[in-house]
C-alpha positions as CSV (number, residue, x, y, z in Angstrom):
1,M,-29.5,-15.9,-11.9
2,T,-27.6,-13.6,-14.3
3,Q,-29.5,-12.7,-17.5
4,P,-27.9,-14.4,-20.5
5,L,-26.0,-12.3,-23.0
6,T,-28.0,-13.0,-26.2
7,L,-25.9,-12.8,-29.4
8,V,-25.9,-13.3,-33.2
9,V,-23.0,-13.7,-35.6
10,L,-22.5,-12.6,-39.2
11,S,-19.5,-14.5,-40.5
12,T,-17.7,-14.5,-43.8
13,G,-17.4,-18.3,-44.0
14,L,-18.0,-21.5,-42.2
15,D,-14.6,-21.6,-40.6
16,N,-14.9,-18.2,-39.2
17,F,-18.3,-19.0,-37.8
18,K,-17.1,-22.2,-36.2
19,E,-14.2,-20.4,-34.6
20,I,-16.4,-17.7,-33.2
21,R,-19.0,-20.2,-32.0
22,T,-16.4,-22.4,-30.2
23,A,-14.8,-19.3,-28.5
24,L,-18.2,-18.1,-27.3
25,S,-19.3,-21.5,-26.0
26,A,-16.5,-21.2,-23.3
27,D,-18.4,-18.2,-21.7
28,K,-21.4,-19.3,-19.7
29,R,-23.0,-15.9,-20.0
30,V,-23.4,-16.2,-23.8
31,Q,-26.5,-17.5,-25.5
32,L,-26.0,-17.7,-29.3
33,L,-29.4,-17.2,-31.0
34,A,-28.5,-17.2,-34.7
35,G,-25.6,-17.0,-37.2
36,G,-24.9,-17.1,-40.9
37,N,-23.2,-15.4,-43.8
38,D,-26.3,-13.8,-45.4
39,A,-26.7,-10.3,-44.1
40,E,-30.3,-9.9,-45.2
41,Q,-31.4,-13.2,-43.8
42,L,-29.7,-12.5,-40.5
43,H,-31.2,-9.0,-40.4
44,E,-34.7,-10.5,-40.3
45,E,-33.6,-12.7,-37.4
46,I,-32.0,-9.8,-35.6
47,I,-35.3,-7.8,-35.9
48,R,-37.3,-10.7,-34.7
49,L,-35.0,-11.9,-31.8
50,K,-33.6,-8.5,-30.7
51,P,-30.3,-9.8,-29.3
52,M,-28.2,-7.8,-27.0
53,V,-25.0,-8.2,-29.1
54,A,-24.1,-8.8,-32.7
55,I,-20.7,-9.9,-33.9
56,I,-20.1,-8.8,-37.5
57,S,-17.1,-10.3,-39.3
58,L,-15.7,-7.8,-41.8
59,G,-13.8,-10.2,-44.1
60,A,-13.0,-9.4,-47.7
61,E,-16.1,-7.3,-48.3
62,A,-15.5,-5.0,-45.4
63,E,-17.4,-2.0,-47.0
64,Q,-20.6,-4.1,-47.2
65,A,-20.2,-5.2,-43.6
66,I,-19.6,-1.6,-42.4
67,K,-22.9,-0.6,-44.2
68,F,-24.6,-3.4,-42.4
69,I,-23.2,-2.2,-39.0
70,E,-24.5,1.3,-39.8
71,R,-27.9,0.0,-40.6
72,L,-28.1,-2.1,-37.4
73,S,-26.8,0.8,-35.3
74,S,-29.6,3.0,-36.6
75,E,-32.4,0.5,-36.2
76,L,-31.3,-1.0,-32.9
77,P,-29.3,1.6,-30.9
78,R,-29.6,-0.5,-27.7
79,M,-27.8,-3.5,-29.3
80,A,-24.0,-3.7,-28.9
81,I,-22.1,-4.4,-32.1
82,I,-18.7,-6.0,-32.2
83,S,-16.7,-5.9,-35.5
84,A,-14.3,-8.8,-36.0
85,A,-11.5,-9.5,-38.6
86,N,-8.2,-11.2,-39.2
87,N,-6.0,-8.5,-40.7
88,L,-7.6,-5.1,-40.6
89,S,-6.2,-1.8,-41.6
90,P,-6.5,1.1,-39.1
91,E,-8.7,2.9,-41.6
92,I,-11.3,0.1,-41.9
93,L,-11.3,-0.4,-38.1
94,L,-12.0,3.3,-37.6
95,Q,-14.8,3.2,-40.2
96,S,-16.5,0.3,-38.4
97,L,-16.4,2.2,-35.1
98,R,-17.8,5.3,-36.8
99,A,-20.6,3.1,-38.3
100,G,-21.7,2.1,-34.8
101,A,-19.5,-0.8,-33.6
102,R,-18.7,-0.5,-29.9
103,E,-15.9,-3.0,-29.8
104,F,-13.3,-4.8,-32.1
105,L,-12.3,-8.4,-31.9
106,R,-9.2,-9.8,-33.6
107,L,-9.3,-13.2,-35.4
108,P,-8.2,-15.8,-34.5
109,I,-9.8,-15.1,-31.1
110,S,-7.8,-14.7,-27.9
111,A,-9.7,-16.1,-24.9
112,Q,-8.6,-13.2,-22.7
113,E,-9.5,-10.5,-25.3
114,L,-12.9,-12.1,-25.9
115,K,-13.6,-12.1,-22.2
116,T,-12.6,-8.4,-21.9
117,V,-14.8,-7.5,-24.9
118,L,-17.8,-9.4,-23.6
119,D,-17.4,-7.9,-20.1
120,R,-17.6,-4.4,-21.7
121,V,-20.6,-5.2,-23.9
122,A,-22.3,-6.9,-20.9
123,E,-21.9,-3.7,-18.9
124,F,-23.3,-1.7,-21.8
125,S,-26.3,-4.0,-22.2
126,A,-27.1,-3.9,-18.5
127,G,-27.5,-0.1,-18.9
128,Q,-29.9,-0.5,-21.9
129,V,-32.9,-1.8,-20.0
130,E,-35.9,-0.4,-21.9
131,T,-38.4,1.7,-20.1
132,P,-41.9,0.3,-20.1
133,K,-43.7,0.9,-23.3
134,K,-46.4,3.5,-23.1
135,K,-49.9,2.6,-24.2
136,G,-51.9,5.3,-25.9
137,R,-55.7,5.4,-25.7
138,M,-57.5,3.9,-28.7
139,I,-60.9,5.2,-29.7
140,A,-62.9,3.6,-32.5
141,V,-65.7,5.6,-34.2
142,F,-68.1,3.1,-35.5
143,S,-71.6,2.6,-37.0
144,S,-72.9,-0.6,-38.5
145,K,-75.0,1.5,-40.9
146,G,-73.4,3.7,-43.5
147,G,-74.3,7.4,-44.0
148,C,-74.2,8.3,-40.3
149,G,-71.1,10.5,-40.6
150,T,-68.5,8.4,-38.8
151,S,-65.6,9.7,-40.9
152,F,-66.5,13.3,-40.1
153,I,-66.8,12.6,-36.4
154,A,-63.6,10.5,-36.3
155,T,-61.6,13.2,-38.1
156,N,-62.8,16.0,-35.8
157,L,-62.4,13.9,-32.6
158,A,-58.8,13.2,-33.6
159,A,-58.2,16.9,-34.4
160,A,-59.8,18.0,-31.1
161,T,-57.2,16.3,-28.9
162,A,-54.3,18.4,-27.7
163,A,-51.9,15.4,-27.6
164,R,-50.0,13.4,-30.3
165,T,-52.7,11.6,-32.2
166,V,-52.9,9.3,-35.3
167,L,-56.1,8.9,-37.2
168,V,-56.3,5.5,-38.9
169,D,-58.4,4.8,-41.9
170,L,-59.5,1.2,-41.6
171,N,-62.0,1.3,-44.4
172,L,-59.2,-0.5,-46.3
173,Q,-61.1,-0.9,-49.6
174,A,-62.5,2.6,-50.0
175,G,-61.1,4.9,-47.3
176,D,-61.4,8.6,-48.0
177,L,-60.0,10.3,-44.9
178,P,-57.3,12.2,-46.9
179,L,-60.1,14.3,-48.2
180,F,-61.2,15.4,-44.7
181,L,-57.6,16.5,-44.0
182,G,-56.6,17.9,-47.4
183,V,-53.5,15.7,-47.6
184,N,-52.1,13.4,-50.3
185,P,-50.5,10.3,-48.5
186,K,-47.4,8.7,-50.0
187,Y,-47.8,5.6,-47.9
188,S,-50.7,3.6,-46.4
189,F,-51.7,1.0,-43.9
190,A,-50.5,-1.7,-46.3
191,D,-46.9,-0.4,-46.2
192,M,-47.0,-0.4,-42.4
193,A,-48.5,-3.9,-42.3
194,E,-45.8,-5.2,-44.7
195,N,-43.0,-3.8,-42.5
196,R,-44.7,-4.5,-39.1
197,A,-41.8,-6.7,-37.9
198,R,-39.4,-3.8,-37.8
199,L,-41.6,-0.9,-36.8
200,D,-40.1,1.7,-34.5
201,D,-40.9,5.4,-34.0
202,A,-38.8,6.5,-36.9
203,L,-40.3,4.1,-39.4
204,I,-43.9,4.7,-38.2
205,T,-43.3,8.5,-38.6
206,S,-42.1,7.8,-42.2
207,F,-45.4,5.9,-43.1
208,V,-47.9,8.3,-41.6
209,T,-48.9,11.6,-43.3
210,P,-48.6,14.6,-41.0
211,Y,-51.5,17.1,-40.9
212,S,-50.3,19.3,-37.9
213,S,-47.8,19.1,-35.1
214,N,-50.2,16.9,-33.1
215,L,-52.2,15.0,-35.8
216,S,-51.1,12.5,-38.4
217,L,-53.0,10.2,-40.7
218,L,-52.4,6.5,-41.5
219,A,-54.3,6.3,-44.8
220,A,-56.1,3.3,-46.4
221,P,-54.4,1.7,-49.4
222,K,-55.0,3.5,-52.7
223,E,-55.2,0.2,-54.5
224,A,-57.9,-2.3,-53.4
225,D,-55.5,-5.2,-54.2
226,S,-53.1,-4.0,-51.5
227,A,-55.9,-4.2,-48.9
228,D,-56.5,-7.9,-49.8
229,E,-53.1,-8.8,-48.4
230,I,-53.9,-7.3,-45.0
231,E,-54.9,-9.9,-42.3
232,P,-56.5,-9.3,-38.9
233,E,-53.3,-10.2,-37.1
234,H,-51.5,-7.6,-39.2
235,V,-54.0,-5.0,-38.0
236,F,-53.5,-6.1,-34.4
237,E,-49.7,-5.8,-34.6
238,V,-49.8,-2.4,-36.3
239,L,-52.3,-0.9,-33.9
240,Q,-50.2,-2.2,-30.9
241,K,-47.2,-0.4,-32.3
242,L,-49.2,2.8,-32.9
243,R,-50.3,2.8,-29.3
244,E,-46.7,2.8,-28.2
245,S,-45.9,5.8,-30.4
246,Y,-49.0,8.0,-29.9
247,D,-51.1,9.3,-27.0
248,F,-54.3,8.7,-29.0
249,V,-55.1,6.4,-31.8
250,V,-58.5,7.2,-33.4
251,L,-59.9,4.5,-35.7
252,D,-62.4,4.9,-38.6
253,P,-63.4,1.2,-39.4
254,Q,-65.8,-0.2,-42.0
255,H,-69.5,-0.4,-41.3
256,T,-69.4,-4.2,-41.0
257,F,-68.4,-6.8,-38.4
258,D,-65.7,-8.3,-40.5
259,S,-62.5,-9.7,-39.1
260,I,-60.5,-6.5,-39.7
261,T,-63.1,-4.4,-37.9
262,L,-63.3,-6.8,-35.0
263,A,-59.5,-6.8,-34.6
264,A,-59.7,-3.0,-34.2
265,L,-62.8,-3.0,-31.9
266,D,-61.3,-5.7,-29.7
267,Q,-58.4,-3.4,-28.8
268,S,-60.2,-0.2,-28.5
269,D,-60.6,1.4,-25.1
270,E,-63.7,3.3,-26.2
271,I,-66.2,2.7,-29.0
272,V,-68.0,5.8,-30.1
273,L,-71.2,4.4,-31.6
274,V,-72.6,6.9,-34.0
275,L,-76.3,7.1,-35.2
276,T,-78.8,9.4,-36.7
277,L,-82.3,9.7,-35.4
278,D,-84.1,7.7,-38.0
279,I,-85.6,4.2,-37.5
280,P,-83.1,2.3,-39.7
281,A,-80.1,3.8,-37.9
282,I,-81.6,3.3,-34.5
283,R,-82.4,-0.3,-35.2
284,S,-78.9,-0.8,-36.6
285,T,-77.4,0.6,-33.4
286,Q,-79.5,-1.7,-31.3
287,R,-78.2,-4.7,-33.3
288,A,-74.6,-3.5,-32.9
289,L,-75.1,-3.3,-29.1
290,E,-76.4,-6.9,-29.2
291,I,-73.3,-8.0,-31.1
292,F,-71.0,-6.1,-28.6
293,D,-72.7,-8.0,-25.8
294,R,-72.1,-11.4,-27.5
295,L,-68.5,-10.4,-28.1
296,G,-68.1,-9.7,-24.4
297,Y,-67.5,-6.0,-24.7
298,S,-68.3,-4.0,-21.6
299,R,-71.1,-1.5,-22.1
300,Q,-68.8,1.0,-20.2
301,K,-66.6,1.2,-23.3
302,V,-69.4,2.1,-25.6
303,R,-70.4,5.7,-26.0
304,I,-73.5,6.6,-28.1
305,V,-73.4,9.8,-30.0
306,V,-76.2,11.2,-32.1
307,N,-75.1,13.0,-35.3
308,R,-77.0,15.6,-37.3
309,W,-79.3,16.3,-34.4
310,S,-82.1,18.8,-35.0
311,K,-85.0,20.0,-32.9
312,L,-87.2,19.3,-35.9
313,I,-86.7,15.6,-35.8
314,D,-89.9,14.0,-34.6
315,V,-88.3,11.3,-32.4
316,D,-88.5,11.2,-28.6
317,L,-85.0,10.7,-27.1
318,R,-86.4,8.9,-24.0
319,E,-87.9,6.2,-26.2
320,V,-84.6,5.9,-28.2
321,E,-82.5,5.5,-25.0
322,K,-85.0,3.1,-23.6
323,F,-85.0,1.0,-26.7
324,L,-81.1,1.0,-26.8
325,G,-80.7,0.5,-23.1
326,E,-78.0,3.1,-23.1
327,P,-77.8,6.9,-22.6
328,V,-76.7,9.2,-25.4
329,I,-73.6,11.1,-24.4
330,G,-73.5,13.7,-27.2
331,Y,-75.6,15.4,-29.8
332,V,-73.8,16.8,-32.8
333,P,-76.1,19.5,-34.4
334,S,-77.2,19.2,-38.0
335,D,-75.6,21.9,-40.1
336,Y,-75.0,20.5,-43.6
337,Q,-73.4,23.6,-45.1
338,T,-70.9,24.1,-42.3
339,A,-69.9,20.5,-42.2
340,V,-69.6,20.1,-46.0
341,T,-67.6,23.4,-46.3
342,S,-65.0,22.0,-43.8
343,I,-64.7,18.8,-45.8
344,N,-64.3,20.6,-49.1
345,L,-61.6,22.8,-47.5
346,G,-59.8,19.7,-46.2
347,Q,-59.8,21.2,-42.6
348,P,-61.4,19.6,-39.5
349,L,-64.2,21.9,-38.3
350,V,-62.9,22.0,-34.8
351,Q,-59.9,23.9,-36.2
352,S,-61.4,25.8,-39.1
353,D,-64.5,27.0,-37.2
354,P,-63.8,26.2,-33.6
355,N,-66.7,28.2,-32.2
356,S,-69.4,26.6,-34.4
357,K,-72.1,24.6,-32.6
358,I,-70.8,21.4,-34.2
359,A,-67.2,22.0,-33.2
360,L,-68.1,22.9,-29.6
361,E,-70.1,19.7,-29.1
362,I,-67.4,17.5,-30.7
363,K,-64.8,19.0,-28.5
364,R,-67.0,18.3,-25.5
365,I,-67.5,14.7,-26.6
366,A,-63.7,14.4,-27.3
367,K,-62.9,15.5,-23.7
368,T,-65.4,13.1,-22.3
369,V,-64.2,10.1,-24.3
370,A,-60.5,10.9,-24.0
371,T,-60.6,10.9,-20.2
372,G,-63.0,8.0,-19.9
373,A,-65.2,10.2,-17.8
374,V,-68.8,9.2,-17.1
375,R,-71.3,11.8,-18.1
376,I,-73.1,13.0,-14.9
377,Q,-76.8,13.4,-14.6
378,E,-76.6,17.2,-14.2
379,D,-75.1,17.4,-17.7
380,V,-77.8,15.2,-19.2
381,Q,-80.9,16.6,-17.6
382,P,-81.1,20.1,-19.3
383,R,-80.9,18.5,-22.7
384,R,-83.7,16.0,-21.8
385,K,-85.9,18.8,-20.5
386,L,-85.4,20.8,-23.7
387,W,-86.1,17.7,-25.8
388,E,-89.3,17.0,-23.8
389,S,-90.5,20.6,-24.1
390,L,-90.0,20.5,-27.9
391,F,-91.4,17.0,-28.5
392,K,-93.9,16.3,-25.8
393,R,-96.2,13.5,-26.9
394,E,-99.3,11.8,-25.8
395,A,-98.8,8.3,-24.4
396,A,-100.2,6.7,-27.6
397,Q,-97.6,8.5,-29.8
398,S,-94.8,7.1,-27.6
399,L,-96.2,3.6,-27.8
400,K,-96.4,4.0,-31.6
401,L,-92.7,4.8,-31.8
402,Q,-91.8,1.9,-29.5
403,T,-93.8,-0.5,-31.7
404,S,-92.2,0.8,-34.9
405,L,-88.7,0.3,-33.5
406,E,-89.4,-3.2,-32.3
407,K,-90.9,-4.3,-35.6
408,F,-88.3,-2.8,-37.9
């Protein structure tokens, strides 16, 4: 069965609309989706329905109609536009074609002329089959306990990728990722959510704040009131659009399991679960893993990373991994001065000091997470041996730690 030729009509009056509708009804290919004389109202329907063809009646206010044609041509280049009018000067006709109209239709409509015009736009539409949308990889950097350095890790993971990446601040009430990149965003997530129905690559680019040729930031709203208007479904739609525009989408959500955070975690391909080696953070991580299990998340999409690791921390890694039931895939060294300096400079450490121990480990983690690779035993074993040599305990000390974790 031949695909219908979906179509909308902007008319200058009821009589014009009836005439056009009657003429179109004679062609079995045509499926009229919407029509009216209000350009703004029809624009919303066009964005929502994405028809193959739009007929724009020029009428008395030809200049306004031409501006509308230009707008549609810019936003929906795959849609064929037909300008229509009763008595039209050659100058106005030329302007409509320059604005983006592919065809012109004289009113009153001639059946033969209409068929010829529809044949041409049908041929054009047949060649406008969209290529499948790409789906970038989405990585959420999360901790259910504040103070574990998730924003620092998220920023540097995003900066460590060699592909087009957008870093998204989903701490909508109090996000501060612009400080980590030294940028001053003009727009925020709230602007993108408000315009989500008409998002395309050009509009998305206008709402994000570029940091480098590969990295951009979608900031949290500056005003808390703006965040109150954002619903979970808005987050879902925006993130879906971002995945179509970028190779990687790195999320920095809040430290709670609210509906906004869950909308982000649900979509993520990988969840980098960050903790520090203190009992409150370890216990919080264990609770987060339990919640992930109840939500039906596969453990394969959860990657545990220790931040601010130091050989002076008196905690046995074997007991931590046993308590969590998951291996640790990365250890970001503790170096307060180096990390704070990069934040104060507004430059990710992987770029400002790429050979530092922190940067090297984050880049290794980024490679592991970005490819979805499973860390092999040979890569883990040397770290475990080092840890064991530094923190070898008697059996009673290990039991004491295990008991402390379980009771906390």
